[in-house]
C-alpha positions in Angstrom: 4.9 -1.6 28.7 1.9 -0.6 30.6 2.2 3.3 29.8 3.0 2.5 26.2 0.1 0.5 26.0 -2.0 3.1 28.1 -0.4 6.2 25.4 -1.7 3.8 22.9 -5.0 3.4 24.1 -4.6 -0.8 23.8 -5.2 -3.1 26.2 -1.6 -3.8 28.4 -2.4 -7.9 28.3 -2.8 -7.7 24.6 0.3 -6.0 24.1 2.3 -7.7 26.4 1.1 -11.0 25.3 2.1 -9.7 20.9 5.6 -9.1 22.5 6.0 -12.4 23.9 4.2 -14.2 20.9 7.0 -12.6 18.7 9.8 -13.3 20.9 8.8 -16.9 20.8 8.3 -16.7 16.7 11.9 -15.3 16.6 13.0 -17.9 19.0 11.5 -20.9 16.6 12.6 -19.0 13.8 8.6 -19.3 13.1 6.4 -17.8 10.8 3.2 -15.9 12.4 -0.7 -16.3 11.2 0.2 -13.0 8.7 2.7 -14.9 7.0 5.8 -12.6 8.8 9.1 -14.5 8.8 10.6 -13.5 12.4 13.6 -16.0 11.6 17.0 -14.0 12.3 15.2 -10.7 13.3 16.6 -8.8 16.2 15.2 -8.8 19.8 12.3 -6.5 21.1 14.3 -3.8 22.9 12.5 -1.1 25.1 12.2 1.6 25.3 9.4 0.5 22.7 6.9 3.5 20.8 3.9 3.3 19.3 1.8 4.9 16.5 -2.2 5.1 15.7 -2.7 3.4 12.4 -6.3 4.1 11.0 -7.8 2.5 8.2 -8.5 4.0 5.1 -8.9 3.9 1.1 -6.5 6.2 -0.3 -4.7 4.2 -3.0 -5.8 1.1 -5.3 -3.1 -1.4 -6.2 -3.4 -2.7 -9.5 -5.8 -1.0 -11.5 -7.0 -0.3 -15.1 -4.2 -0.7 -17.5 -3.6 2.4 -19.0 -1.4 2.8 -22.4 1.1 6.1 -23.1 -1.8 8.4 -23.4 -4.0 7.8 -20.5 -5.9 5.4 -22.5 -7.6 2.4 -20.5 -6.6 -0.4 -22.7 -8.1 -4.3 -23.1 -6.7 -7.2 -22.5 -4.8 -7.6 -25.8 -3.8 -3.3 -25.7 -5.8 -2.2 -28.1 -7.5 1.2 -26.4 -10.9 1.5 -25.6 -13.3 4.1 -27.0 -13.0 7.7 -24.7 -11.7 6.1 -21.5 -8.8 7.0 -19.5 -7.9 6.5 -15.9 -5.3 8.4 -13.6 -4.4 8.1 -10.0 -5.3 5.4 -8.2 -7.6 4.1 -10.4 -4.9 3.5 -13.3 -2.2 0.8 -12.5 0.9 2.8 -11.6 4.8 2.5 -11.2 3.9 0.5 -7.8 3.1 -2.7 -9.6 0.3 -4.9 -8.5 0.6 -5.5 -4.5 1.2 -3.5 -1.5 5.3 -4.8 -1.5 5.8 -2.0 -4.5 3.7 1.0 -3.0 5.9 4.5 -2.5 4.2 7.1 -0.4 2.9 9.7 -3.5 2.9 7.5 -6.5 -1.0 7.5 -6.7 -0.4 11.4 -6.6 2.1 11.3 -9.2 0.0 9.0 -11.7 -3.1 11.2 -10.7 -1.2 14.9 -11.6 1.2 13.0 -14.7 -2.1 10.5 -16.6 -4.6 13.4 -15.3 -3.0 15.9 -17.2 -1.9 13.3 -19.9 -5.5 12.2 -19.8 -7.1 16.0 -20.7 -4.3 16.3 -23.5 -5.4 13.4 -25.4 -9.1 13.5 -24.8 -8.8 17.3 -26.4 -7.0 16.1 -28.9 -9.6 13.6 -29.9 -12.5 16.1 -29.6 -11.1 18.4 -31.4 
């Protein structure tokens, strides 16, 4: 555990306490402070591995509701004049929560809705 903590640049005592806490939650079929249920999960076993994760804003979940022409629509479904959305700004196939997010979906809507929005804007302008 100490070598993993050192490699991940984590305090060894905090990492060990986290592992003990997870084992305790599993034994009690309890839910942790983050709402994660540990019931029925297998015991932690070595070797352990780690990856450093850092925060970054690269995708919004939810976003502006758009119609099939990438036009932003109001609450009644009517398009707002001259307003388009694509990518992370548009509500996409991921749904409204992080649970539905699949890597790359923000890029999918950026490319597809971006193309559609450009074509629709050109049509409306011409």
